[in-house]
N, C-alpha and C positions, 0 to 999 in steps of 0.2 A: 300669467302660463301662455306660451307659442300656441295658436290653434291653424292647419291649416284645413284648404277648400282640398278638394279629392283630386283635383291635380296636381294642386302644389303638392302633397303627400307624395302622389305618382313620381313623379320627376325627385322628390327629395331621395326616394328608396330605392328608383329603378322600377318598381309593378307597372303596370298597364292599368289603369282605370277597371277596366272589364274586370280585368284580376281582382283586383281589389273588394269588386261589390261583389264579387264571386264571395270571397271570405268571408265579408260581412255575412251575405245570404245564410250560408254553411257555419256558421259560428267560431269561425278562426279569428275573427279579431270582434270586437262589442258593436254592437250600433253607435255609429258617433254622435252628439250633441246635433243639434241642428239651429243655422243662424235665423234671424225674423224672416228671413225670404226662403225660408225650410231648404238652405244649401248647408250638405255636409261640411261638420268644423271635426277635425280630427286633432287631437293634443299626442304631446311625448309616448303615452303608453300605448298610443296604435301607434305610432312609427315605433317605436321598439320592438312590440309584437311586429307587427312586418316585414321590418328586417329580421328578423329572427325567423318568419316563416321562410322569408326569401332566400334566406342564406339555407336553410333546412334544405330546402327546395333544389337548390346546389349543388348542392350534396348529394343529392339524391334519393332522399327522404321523400316518399308519400305520404299522402295528408293523413290517411289514418295514421300514422306514426305522428307526425306532426301534431295532429290533434290529442294523443295521448301524452307526449310530452308534455304540450300545453297547462292541460288539467294535473301533469304531476309537479307541475312548477308551483300551480298552486296551491298544493298542499306537500311543505317540504317536510313535513315531520311524518308523513310514510316510507316505507323502505325503500332503496329501490332497486327494487325485484324484477319491476315492471319497467323501468330508464335500461336497464340490464339487459332486459330481455328484447327489448327494440330496439338496443345495440351490436343483440350479437345476430339476430335477424336483418339488419343490414349490412352488419358484416358478412355474412353467408352471401349474400346479394351481390357486395361489394367485388369479394373472392372471384362468383363467377363473373362478374363481368369482366374483370382482369383474364383470366381462363379464356374467355372469348375474346379480346380483347390480342390476346398472348396470340391465337390461334389466327386469328385475321393477319395480324404482322408475319407470322411466318409465312403463311399464303402470300401476303404482299411481296415477301422478299423474294419467295421463290419465282414470284411473275418479273419480277425487276431483274433478278439474274439470268432468268431466263433470256429474257430481251437483249441482256449485255451479249448474251451469246449466238444474237441474232433469232432465238426460234422462241415460241412460246409453246 
């Protein structure tokens, strides 16, 4: 099974080394095995978990929501109400963000239109 140092894992997944250490300290990823020289060695499972976390963060999910989803993934027998709740909360946040961006878009368009006519 392939094993990677923290630097190699960082490059493979696109997550900075301090962020990987933070995720490890907060329990989002399991503490890795250590080499004889006490170097962290990460396997495929850690890489997949880290890729999931990165993707979830890119989508705007907070650490607590990600932690809940990770915990739920370890218990597939549980009903999906908790995951549904997380998704609904995130959907509300996304819709609010879209509304703010649309207001910003309208304001920026107003400025552009005003500048086109020679006045701000």
